[in-house]
BADORO-598183 format. One record per residue (C-alpha): x, y, z; residue in one letter. Coordinates in pm, whole numbers, plus 50000, padded with zeros to 5 digits. Example, Ala and Ser with C-alpha at 12.3 -4.5 7.8 and 13.67 -1.06 7.14 Angstrom:
! BADORO-598183
    east   north      up   residuo
   51230   49550   50780         A
   51367   49894   50714         S
***
This chain:
! BADORO-598183
    east   north      up   residuo
   89550   39941   56154         X
   89700   40313   56054         X
   90045   40229   56233         X
   90015   39890   56009         X
   90014   40045   55711         X
   90282   40347   55859         X
   90489   40003   55865         X
   90412   39889   55550         X
   90490   40224   55355         X
   90804   40247   55545         X
   90952   39949   55447         X
   90884   40046   55098         X
   91087   40306   55151         X
   90769   40572   55098         X
   90826   40778   55420         X
   90610   41077   55324         X
   90296   40793   55371         X
   90387   40614   55589         X
   90474   40960   55838         X
   90080   41022   55774         X
   89998   40704   55850         X
   90131   40726   56191         X
   90025   41092   56240         X
   89645   40938   56146         X
   89682   40675   56400         X
   89800   40918   56742         X
   89500   41140   56618         X
   89255   40849   56598         X
   89399   40707   56928         X
   89642   40964   57135         X
   89768   40625   57326         X
   89906   40447   57029         X
   90224   40508   57123         X
   90406   40251   56884         X
   90316   40519   56584         X
   90433   40797   56777         X
   90780   40632   56852         X
   90794   40544   56493         X
   90731   40960   56427         X
   91013   41055   56697         X
   91288   40759   56642         X
   91271   40829   56281         X
   91331   41172   56246         X
   90991   41234   56031         X
   90908   41596   56181         X
   91166   41849   56189         X
   91105   42027   56502         X
   90847   42275   56437         X
   90633   42009   56298         X
   90667   41804   56632         X
   90570   42067   56876         X
   90255   42150   56675         X
   90167   41791   56605         X
   90189   41737   57001         X
   89950   42037   57068         X
   89716   41927   56780         X
   89649   41596   57003         X
   89319   41555   57219         X
   89457   41446   57546         X
   89132   41497   57678         X
   89049   41200   57499         X
   89200   40992   57732         X
   88957   40862   57986         X
   88961   40691   58339         X
   88753   40638   58591         X
   88680   40984   58750         X
   88770   41381   58624         X
   89035   41422   58817         X
   89203   41100   58736         X
   89149   41138   58366         X
   89296   41497   58350         X
   89581   41344   58570         X
   89627   41081   58305         X
   89580   41297   58006         X
   89888   41542   58164         X
   90075   41269   58270         X
   90085   41150   57842         X
   90157   41480   57731         X
   90442   41545   57944         X
   90556   41173   57818         X
   90513   41231   57462         X
   90748   41651   57561         X
   91020   41415   57661         X
   91057   41257   57344         X
   91058   41542   57105         X
   91355   41714   56928         X
   91582   41839   57197         X
   91714   42175   56926         X
   91314   42330   57031         X
   91168   42456   57352         X
   91394   42312   57641         X
   91248   42523   57928         X
   90918   42292   57807         X
   91127   41989   57830         X
   91296   42080   58129         X
   90977   42184   58307         X
   90793   41827   58178         X
   91136   41623   58277         X
   91115   41777   58632         X
   90778   41715   58681         X
   90767   41333   58601         X
   91090   41258   58794         X
   90966   41448   59103         X
   90598   41429   59127         X
   90538   41055   58919         X
   90884   40970   59091         X
   91053   40865   58716         X
   91345   40982   58802         X
   91505   40621   58750         X
   91321   40557   58461         X
   91541   40456   58112         X
   91361   40625   57875         X
   91351   40924   58096         X
   91745   40868   58164         X
   91821   40916   57801         X
   91528   41221   57701         X
   91820   41375   57946         X
   92125   41266   57804         X
   92012   41371   57478         X
   91950   41736   57568         X
   92314   41709   57747         X
   92450   41592   57455         X
   92366   41881   57201         X
   92469   42091   57477         X
   92828   41965   57404         X
   92833   41878   57768         X
   92980   41552   57690         X
   93078   41411   58022         X
   92716   41440   58197         X
   92564   41270   57914         X
   92840   41011   57948         X
   92773   40927   58306         X
   92406   40899   58296         X
   92404   40677   57981         X
   92719   40450   58131         X
   92466   40420   58494         X
   92217   40293   58284         X
   92406   40032   58078         X
   92557   39926   58436         X
   92212   39832   58533         X
   92118   39680   58189         X
   92448   39634   57969         X
   92242   39556   57654         X
   91944   39865   57636         X
   92021   39915   57282         X
   91810   40253   57240         X
   92115   40417   57452         X
   92416   40275   57294         X
   92431   40497   56979         X
   92434   40795   57218         X
   92676   40644   57465         X
   92883   40558   57180         X
   92912   40923   57047         X
   92952   41029   57395         X
   93271   40776   57425         X
   93398   40898   57088         X
   93392   41316   57196         X
   93577   41174   57477         X
   93848   41023   57337         X
   93813   40667   57493         X
   93885   40422   57233         X
   93977   40159   57561         X
   93614   40147   57636         X
   93485   40137   57296         X
   93747   39817   57248         X
   93570   39667   57509         X
   93166   39730   57428         X
   93237   39615   57106         X
   93431   39340   57159         X
   93170   39234   57432         X
   92864   39305   57251         X
   93054   39120   56884         X
   93068   38818   57114         X
   92706   38817   57277         X
   92489   38984   57005         X
   92673   39017   56656         X
   92294   39023   56500         X
   92212   39385   56651         X
   92330   39697   56407         X
   92400   39850   56718         X
   92712   39559   56798         X
   92843   39675   56448         X
   92805   40020   56509         X
   93013   39988   56810         X
   93291   39846   56642         X
   93308   40155   56354         X
   93309   40376   56630         X
   93579   40216   56738         X
   93798   40233   56445         X
   93717   40542   56384         X
   93834   40672   56679         X
   94178   40506   56626         X
   94170   40640   56275         X
   94101   40345   56074         X
   93873   40442   55884         X
   93835   40196   55610         X
   93773   39920   55873         X
   93537   40188   56016         X
   93321   40238   55684         X
   93343   39841   55624         X
   93132   39811   55994         X
   92941   40089   55952         X
   92835   40027   55646         X
   92722   39624   55771         X
   92529   39789   56054         X
   92341   40025   55800         X
   92256   39657   55559         X
   92160   39503   55885         X
   91916   39741   55947         X
   91797   40046   55638         X
   91633   40247   55914         X
   91966   40302   56120         X
   92043   40695   56139         X
   92350   40690   56326         X
   92535   40387   56091         X
   92455   40620   55784         X
   92580   40917   55933         X
   92929   40772   56068         X
   92946   40546   55696         X
   92943   40910   55541         X
   93219   41064   55782         X
   93416   40815   55700         X
   93454   40960   55313         X
   93445   41330   55518         X
   93707   41212   55695         X
   93933   41107   55418         X
   93891   41347   55162         X
   93655   41203   54968         X
   93386   41453   54919         X
   93197   41295   54586         X
   93110   40982   54842         X
   93028   41163   55113         X
   92779   41383   54959         X
   92625   41076   54852         X
   92591   40917   55146         X
   92480   41243   55340         X
   92208   41273   55072         X
   92095   40910   55127         X
   92100   41000   55511         X
   91915   41301   55405         X
   91633   41081   55228         X
   91557   40826   55477         X
   91563   41075   55751         X
   91378   41405   55607         X
   91319   41561   56026         X
   91679   41619   56140         X
   91831   41871   56000         X
   92193   41749   56042         X
   92237   41554   55710         X
   92201   41875   55543         X
   92434   42073   55794         X
   92700   41762   55681         X
   92596   41850   55331         X
   92673   42223   55362         X
   93003   42152   55512         X
   93116   41937   55242         X
   93053   42164   54988         X
   93189   42452   55166         X
   93519   42245   55222         X
   93528   42223   54844         X
   93465   42633   54873         X
   93156   42608   54643         X
   92937   42832   54838         X
   92601   42846   54661         X
   92581   42510   54695         X
   92634   42498   55091         X
   92422   42830   55107         X
   92144   42610   54960         X
   92191   42356   55197         X
   92256   42519   55480         X
   91962   42717   55424         X
   91760   42377   55358         X
   91879   42274   55734         X
   91794   42592   55855         X
   91445   42557   55778         X
   91430   42249   55953         X
   91603   42358   56292         X
   91712   42730   56322         X
   91829   42701   56672         X
   92172   42470   56638         X
   92471   42649   56696         X
   92691   42427   56530         X
   92499   42495   56171         X
   92451   42887   56278         X
   92819   42911   56265         X
   92870   42674   55922         X
   92598   42959   55783         X
   92853   43259   55931         X
   93127   43096   55766         X
   92947   43066   55466         X
   92777   43479   55430         X
   93204   43542   55529         X
   93327   43408   55226         X
   93056   43542   55041         X
   93219   43893   55181         X
   92869   43976   55355         X
   93045   44047   55712         X
   92759   44208   55896         X
   92517   43920   55836         X
   92828   43687   55909         X
   92827   43908   56250         X
   92514   43867   56321         X
   92487   43483   56242         X
   92793   43414   56462         X
   92654   43658   56782         X
   92301   43465   56724         X
   92486   43110   56746         X
   92699   43203   57072         X
   92377   43383   57239         X
   92164   43025   57174         X
   92468   42865   57303         X
   92445   43046   57625         X
   92098   43026   57638         X
   92080   42612   57651         X
   92365   42636   57869         X
   92585   42461   57653         X
   92995   42424   57751         X
   93164   42781   57619         X
   93501   42582   57518         X
   93286   42386   57210         X
   93209   42731   57039         X
   93534   42884   57073         X
   93580   42836   56706         X
   93233   43043   56646         X
   93394   43358   56846         X
   93688   43313   56695         X
   93515   43376   56334         X
   93351   43671   56494         X
   93724   43767   56543         X
   93778   43763   56219         X
   93465   43902   56112         X
   93510   44238   56296         X
   93887   44200   56184         X
   93732   44227   55838         X
   93541   44484   55903         X
   93818   44696   56037         X
   93657   44697   56389         X
   93966   44661   56524         X
   93932   44686   56903         X
   93602   44439   56869         X
   93816   44214   56728         X
   94138   44213   56923         X
   93823   44148   57256         X
   93724   43808   57037         X
   94064   43669   57021         X
   94163   43780   57308         X
   93873   43622   57489         X
   93950   43300   57284         X
   94295   43280   57434         X
   94193   43317   57776         X
   93895   43013   57716         X
   94129   42803   57609         X
   94200   42780   57186         X
   93990   42675   56895         X
   94114   42379   56638         X
   94206   42588   56331         X
   94044   42375   56116         X
   93859   42056   56162         X
   93648   41815   55971         X
   93923   41800   55678         X
   94118   41541   55595         X
   94482   41531   55818         X
   94313   41741   56097         X
   94357   41588   56430         X
   94161   41839   56637         X
   94520   41957   56813         X
   94476   42266   57037         X
   94830   42390   56975         X
   94698   42458   56595         X
   94474   42666   56660         X
   94663   42888   56907         X
   94926   42986   56676         X
   94617   43113   56445         X
   94475   43274   56684         X
   94834   43456   56836         X
   94903   43578   56456         X
   94529   43714   56443         X
   94607   43912   56720         X
   94928   44034   56619         X
   94757   44145   56296         X
   94482   44343   56468         X
   94759   44506   56680         X
   94973   44625   56389         X
   94649   44776   56250         X
   94588   44933   56590         X
   94951   45084   56606         X
   95074   44896   56893         X
   95396   44730   56717         X
   95538   44649   57028         X
   95259   44426   57170         X
   95234   44290   56803         X
   95561   44146   56779         X
   95480   43972   57115         X
   95205   43795   56985         X
   95339   43716   56680         X
   95647   43560   56879         X
   95417   43350   57088         X
   95259   43235   56758         X
   95564   43102   56582         X
   95690   42966   56955         X
   95385   42746   56914         X
   95434   42620   56533         X
   95783   42807   56428         X
   95672   42712   56028         X
   95377   42972   56071         X
   95429   43199   55679         X
   95172   43410   55844         X
   95348   43487   56124         X
   95666   43457   56005         X
   95639   43745   55735         X
   95391   43976   56000         X
   95718   43966   56266         X
   95933   44028   55992         X
   95721   44362   55904         X
   95672   44440   56261         X
   96023   44443   56316         X
   96119   44658   56006         X
   95829   44933   56156         X
   95961   44878   56501         X
   96350   44983   56389         X
   96196   45287   56170         X
   96024   45388   56465         X
   95728   45458   56301         X
   95357   45452   56467         X
   95087   45304   56324         X
   95097   45050   56003         X
   95039   45313   55694         X
   95337   45318   55630         X
   95439   44917   55665         X
   95192   44796   55439         X
   94783   44809   55322         X
   94558   44621   55361         X
   94569   44484   54987         X
   94913   44370   55069         X
   94811   44210   55441         X
   94487   43988   55256         X
   94793   43960   54936         X
   94978   43718   55215         X
   94696   43541   55407         X
   94611   43431   55009         X
   94920   43332   54994         X
   94980   43129   55312         X
   94600   42939   55210         X
   94767   42874   54895         X
   95062   42705   55074         X
   94858   42506   55276         X
   94594   42410   55035         X
   94869   42257   54815         X
   94961   42108   55124         X
   94704   41955   55220         X
   94646   41816   54834         X
   94979   41667   54870         X
   94881   41467   55193         X
   94491   41363   55045         X
   94687   41226   54753         X
   94966   41052   54981         X
   94678   40906   55214         X
   94492   40805   54876         X
   94812   40601   54749         X
   94818   40423   55094         X
   94467   40308   55081         X
   94487   40113   54744         X
   94823   39967   54886         X
   94606   39829   55160         X
   94216   39745   54987         X
   94333   39763   54633         X
   94155   40034   54344         X
   93837   39922   54431         X
   93625   40013   54740         X
   93365   39864   54929         X
   93062   40042   54802         X
   93197   40056   54430         X
   93436   40176   54182         X
   93566   40513   54292         X
   93411   40803   54112         X
   93727   41036   53986         X
   93788   41249   54333         X
   93777   41611   54342         X
   94092   41836   54482         X
   94014   41923   54858         X
   93961   42271   54940         X
   94050   42443   55247         X
   93899   42777   55419         X
   94066   43091   55496         X
   94442   42955   55726         X
   94264   43164   55991         X
   93904   43107   55967         X
   93775   42792   56172         X
   93518   42559   56091         X
   93313   42316   56317         X
   93327   41935   56310         X
   93004   41848   56360         X
   93098   41497   56421         X
   92819   41347   56585         X
   92737   41011   56535         X
   92353   40998   56506         X
***
């Protein structure tokens, strides 16, 4: 009865009361998996509460024919429940439960267990391994819809539009009444940058199932990619109300306000997200960027270090956190810790290059765009260290990648003047205020370019679809802001 009451409250959008009913159902009968599944599937509990709730359950109440059998059944049920919890918390306990279920109970090919493994790999940014698991399961059961959101997210992250097209086409022919079908179509259009079409199909999926989290997140992402920050904030806000246990909507809200340079609001939303989950490296990176722009550099450095430590602890792919390492280098630069800053920039260049600006309206995640910024930053640090000739080489490399870079161009001219003058160091060549003024001018140039690009995209969008948006009349648009041209913001483009 508690489970049925929870279903009724959920249909009425009374999620707090639904959550309590589901929790009561599992407390009364620890084997009421349907109620437990609703709690986990709809993200009604934050990670800390999930683990606390699991520990509070009386698994010893499970009875069987013998004492030993009852204890084994209790342990088995607890391990199964453990695999359904958030993957951002206690990954070691999750791995132990998976290993025991796979080896002792021979459930290594169980789809539910494989889904949990794939979700953990996705949170670690190991998209190829996650995709290998989802692909193998869908090869045996191609319409296992519980796997589809994760499978689609992996395909999007790995830039496989052809595979997305074939999958979406097959689903649309066979299962037009499934929300996941139109989610697949929306992800395909998103992957080929047809944002308006993607939004239409994400909206269709969310209307077919108002509790379908990936559709709401995808719908909001389409506004964010077009620089429509008002609509993006509204859509992310809806997702935050529907899925109160996940930190992702709050994280995306904070990122939107960070792009608008509303640092106070960005800090509030990111703090709320950290209250829900403080072990996501992406969230920590964004909080560090906020502290950087608030000139709280020691706090920013500490948070960037913590993000990198957690990414290493969960065995995440290091190349996905080069943005965080670059941000750490800039924080060191602002604190005049030149050697540490140079070390971080050189590490970024060794491992690869992070995109210079992600989740803005005209970013294409081009790694060459990030490389020239890192090289220019390295050149600036070398100048401050008095290594003028090395700085000239780094700045030449930056201009080789992006000949129109205003920061590298000006710094190179000044470095050449300094080299000709034969004066060691940068004390006579220009003080830090002049350098920061130069960076501010570069930010303004970039901001104006992005505003012009946003206006061009909006005009094109109006010609194609008219002045009325699919979701209603558009509100007045706010001009799009950009961050420091050398700071790197992560995209966080997760599909659910």
